[in-house]
N, C-alpha and C positions, 0 to 999 in steps of 0.2 A: 649691679649697674648693669645697664645696656651697651651694647659696644659701642655706641657713638659715644657715650660718655666716657667709657674706655680709653677711647682715642684720645681724647682732649685732654686725659692728665697729662700734666707736665711729667717726664720720665728725667727725672733726677739722678744721678750717680753720686755716692759718698765715697772718695780714696781717703782710707786712714789704715796706719801701718798695721795695727789689730784691734780686736774688743777691746774698749776700755771701760771699766765699772761704771765711771762719774756720764759717760756716754750713751749708753744703753738705754735708760729710763727716756731722755730725751730723741732717743731715735724711734722708739716705740710711739712716742708721741706725735711726731711727724709723719710716722706712718697712717696714723689715722686720718689725716687730712683727705678727704676724699678728690680733691683736685691734684695731689701729687702721688708720684709711683716713684717712691724710693726704693733704689738698691743700692746696700753697703756693698763695697769692694773692698775686703782686708788681703794687706800683703802677707798677714802671718794670723796664726791659729794659736801661737804660745800661750797666750794667756788663759784660754779656754779650761787649760790643762795645769794641775801643780807645776811652778816654775820658781827658779831662785832668782828674787828680787833683789838687784843689786843695792838699791837703797836702804829695805829694810836689813838685807843680808840673813834672810830668812825663805824656807819655801813658804810660798803663798799660793792658795787655792782659793778662788774669791768665791763668795757663798750666797752670790745673789746672782740671778739669771743673766747672762751676757748677750745671750742670740734669741731670745723669745721676742715674739711680737713684733717684728722688721723682716722683711727680705735682706737676705745679705748672701755674697758667694765669696768664697776665699781663691784669691787670683792663683794660679802657679808660680810656684816661687821659680826662680833663677838664683837669688842669694838671700837665705835665711838662717840668722845665728840664734833665734829661738831670743831676739832681744831687738832694742831698737835703736838705731843709730845712722849715721847719714847713708851709708851704705848696707843697710840691712832694717826690714827686708827691701829686695828687689823682685818683680814681678815680670814674668814674662805673659804676651799676650794682652797686653793691657791697649793698644790701638786696635787692636780686631773687638774687642770686647767693648770699648766706647762705639764703634763704628756699629755695632749691629750684625749679626751674621746667623742665618739659619732662624732659629725660633725666638732668639734675642735680638728685640729690638734697638736700636740707636736712640743714643739719648740725646734731650735738648740740654741737658746742663750738665755741669761737673763741679760739683763742692769738693775742695781739697783741703785738711787739716794741715798745717805747716805748708813749710816750703824751703827747708831744710836738709831735705834727702833727696836720694837721687830717685826713691819712687814718686815723691810729689813733684819733683821737676819732670821726671818723664810722663807722668799724668796731664799736667799742665802743658807739656810741648804737644803731646797726643792730641790734647783736644784742639789745640791752637791749630793743627795739620787738620783737622775734620771741621773746622768753624763752631765748635761746640764753645759757649761764654762759659769761664770758668770765675769761680766764687771762691775765694779765698779768706779762710780763718785760720789766724794764731795767736799765740799767745805773747807775742813780742813786745816789748815796751823801749823807751829811750832810757831808761834804769840799767843801762846793758852791763854786762861784766867789763872792764877797761881793755880797752884796745888799743894799739898804737895809731897814731894817726893816718897811718899807709894801709893800716887794714881797715879802717872805718871809710877812706876815700874808697876803697875798691869794692867795701859791703853798700856804700852808696849808688857807683856804678851798676853794681849787679842786681839792684831794687830797681834802679830807675828802667833798667832793661825787662825786669821781669815784668813792673807795671803796664808793660805793653800788651801781656799776654792773658791780662786778668781783667774782667768784666768790672767786678766789684769787691769791694773786701767785706767780711764781717766782722767789725770788731766786737769783741769781747766787753768792752769798759770803756771809760776813757782813757788809760794810760796807753791803751791798744789801740785808739781812735786816733791821737796825736802822734804815735808812731807811724801808722800809715800816713797821714798829713805830712809828717816832716819828710818822708821817701817818697811818696806818690804826689803829693801837692793837695792844696787846701780843697781842689776843685773835685778830687780824684772821688767816684762814688761809693759811699758808704752805707752800711744798713746795720743799725744796733743788732747784733743778736748776743745777748747779755750772756755772760757763763754763768749759768744756773746748775741748781741741782733739781732732784725731786724734792722740792720741800713739804707737800704733802707727806710723803714718805716719814721724812724726819722727826716731823710734827706728831704723826700717829704714832710711831715707834716711840717716840720718847715719852709719850704720854702710856705707852701701855707696857714699856720693856722692865723687866726686872734689874734694881738695882743691884750695881755690885760692893755696895757698899762692905757687903757682910761678908764677900770674898776677899776684900782687901783690909780689911779690917777697920774701917773707918766708923767712929763714933757719930752717933746720932746728932744732931743741931752744930755741928762745926761747918764751917764755912768749905767748899772744895773749889781750889785752882787746877784746870785741866789744860794740858797740853797734849794734841795727837798728831805725830806726824812721822817720820823717818826722821832716826837719830843720826843725822849727818851734821858736818861741822856746821854748814851753811845755817842750818834750821835753828841755830843758837840756843838750844836746850839749857846751856848752860848758863847763859844771860839770866835765863827766867830762874834757875835753882838759885843763884847769886841774889838776884832781886827780891826772891823769895825770902832768905836769910835775911836780908834788910828789912823785909818788911816785918820780921817775927818780932824784931828789937824796937817796932812803933805802933804796934796795932793792938789796942787794948781789946779786953775779951776772947773769947774763945780762939785759940790759933788755928789756923785754916791747915787742912792739908794741901799737898800740892801733889797730885796723879799725874803720871808722865806714861801714856800710851805710846807704843812704838818699840822699834827694834833699828841695829844698825851699829856701825862703826864707832860710834859717841858711847855707846852704851858702857862699856867697861870704865871710859873715864869718867862721864857722869856718877857711877856707883863708886868710883875710890873719892869722890870728891863728895859725895851724899855723907859716906861712911866716915872720911877723917875730919868734916863738920859736923859729925851727929846731928845731923838733920832726920830725926828718926821720923818726922810725921810726912816724908816724903816715899811715894810710891812708886817703884819702876813695874808698870803693870804689863810690858811686853806686849809684841803686836797682837792687834786685837781687828776679828774680820769686819764687814762691812754692816753687816747686821747687830752687830756687838755694840758699836758706836752708840747710836739712840740712846741706850743706856746710861753710859757716860755723861753723856751730854744732858740726861734729865736729872744726872744727881749733881750736877757742876751749878757753881755760880756766877763762874766768869772762865771762859775760854781763851788763852793766851797764843798766840803764833809769831813769835820773836824775830822771824828767818830774814836773813839778807838775800837779797836777791831770790825774792818768789814774785813772778811775774804775775800769778793772780793769787793762789790757796784758796782751792774749793772747799777744803775742810770749814772754812771760815762761813760759806755759805751755808753747812750744815749745821755747824754749832747754832748759829743766827736763826736758821729755821725751826731748831730744837728746843729756843726760848733762852737760849746763853745770852749773857753779857760778855763783848769781845774786848780783848786788848790786843792791836797788831803793832807792829814796828812800820816805820814810814816807808822799808822796803817792801813791804806785800801790797802787791798792784790793786786788790781788792779795796783798799783802804780809801780808796778814791772814790767807790762808787756806793760802798755799804756802810761804813763808820764813820759817821757826824760824831767828832770829840762831844762827849758830856751827853748825848743821846741813847746811843746802844753800846758805847763801851768809850774806847781811846786808842787814839793813835800815837805812838813814842818814836823819838829819834834811835833808828838801828843801832843796837849795839850799846845803849846810852842805860846800864843798870840802873842807876838812880832815879831818872824818867822811868823805867818799867814798874822800879818799886813805888813812886810816886801814884802811879796809874792805878794800881794794884790796891795800893792804901785808898783812893778816892772811889772805887768801886766798895770795897768792904767795909770802910769804917762806920758807914750809916746802915742799919737795918733796912733793907728795903731797896737800895740803890740798885741791887744787883738784880732784884725781880723786875721794878720800873723798867732798866734798861734791857732784862730780855722781852718784856714785852714790847719794846718799839724794834727790838731787832726782829721778831716775827713779823711787824708791820712792816718793816722795811722790806722781807723777804718778799711779800706778799704782790710787790710792783717789779720783782726782778728773778722771774720764773719762766717758766717752758713755754708760757704763753706768750711771753716777751720776745721768746725767741721763734715760735712759730709766725709772728707778726714780721720780725726784722727778715727771717728767710722768704716769706712770701713775697716782701716788699724789693726782695732782691732779686727772685726769680721773675717779678711781673717787670721787672725794668729790664734784665737781661734776655728773657725771652719774648716779651708781650704775650704771652700763653696763660696766664694767670689771673684772676680776677682777686682785686683786696676787696670787693664785698662779700668774700667767702665768710 
């Protein structure tokens, strides 16, 4: 690329707390755009090493590359507790870095992930002071945790004030778009940048992965129900175990297995319930790394995420990309965009064990239903991918900077 073309590239800074396994493939894809000069600004590097994940309750070292394929910098820390909260990490020198100094050029736009942290707000304020347009992406939705009326009123005031510092939002899906419309107004600029995963990776790995059937002692020919997430109370794995117990009393033919992948605070209680109710065909598989998940998806007939308050649930994308039918609760944000009942799976009312059991029955009672839904899931993910993310980001940059062509 000659110097003239280099100068014409839009210099985009992306401010985020730490390297995130779900985001790394997307950042690599954006970095391939010839007219976008992406620099990712991290507040902390804790996730690139082994660290204690509070949700899983175990030491985690991700086995997929988090930093390859895109330009990134770790900002000097003012405060870093080796985790993510409203007050950690907090970075030094953000104003100077956005402004540019020495060999570092100033940026044309700032993309911020989330707004409920000191670092994100610092980035927005610095960009505003420098006249740099801000693009905001977050997971928020209106089905929020219960709040008192006065807290909701304060939140509304805060977000209305925040909107004056944002050029456009990048909604991840329908529920998130409605959130921004509610707080920022119907006419606020929004450019859909769907919450997506590396679909091709999960499809290819699912086809090529070694099945964990033998490791888990699963007989061939029997259906498999899969749960994979942190074993926290709000993930409602216990609802799935109880629904599975109901299902066994109704389903003719070979009894399905239930495989629970993950770890966390609820594991002991789940194990006790499984033991006390003599559910011998439930397997607690423990925490599994990113590269192992496709093998679990590939051997499973249906994936279930019964969570309460799950603003999206990217594990649903992964399961669908790998060809699984899916069942999710009404409190999973991705359900609005990805799961058409009866097509790729079902949506059941959150914490309704009977309805979840019925959804499992509907998927498993007729041979071939799970496979048909799995094929529909793959088709749905073809239109919910990184390519749509790039389109949305380019549209937002064209609007905010007037320096990028949509014909690229």
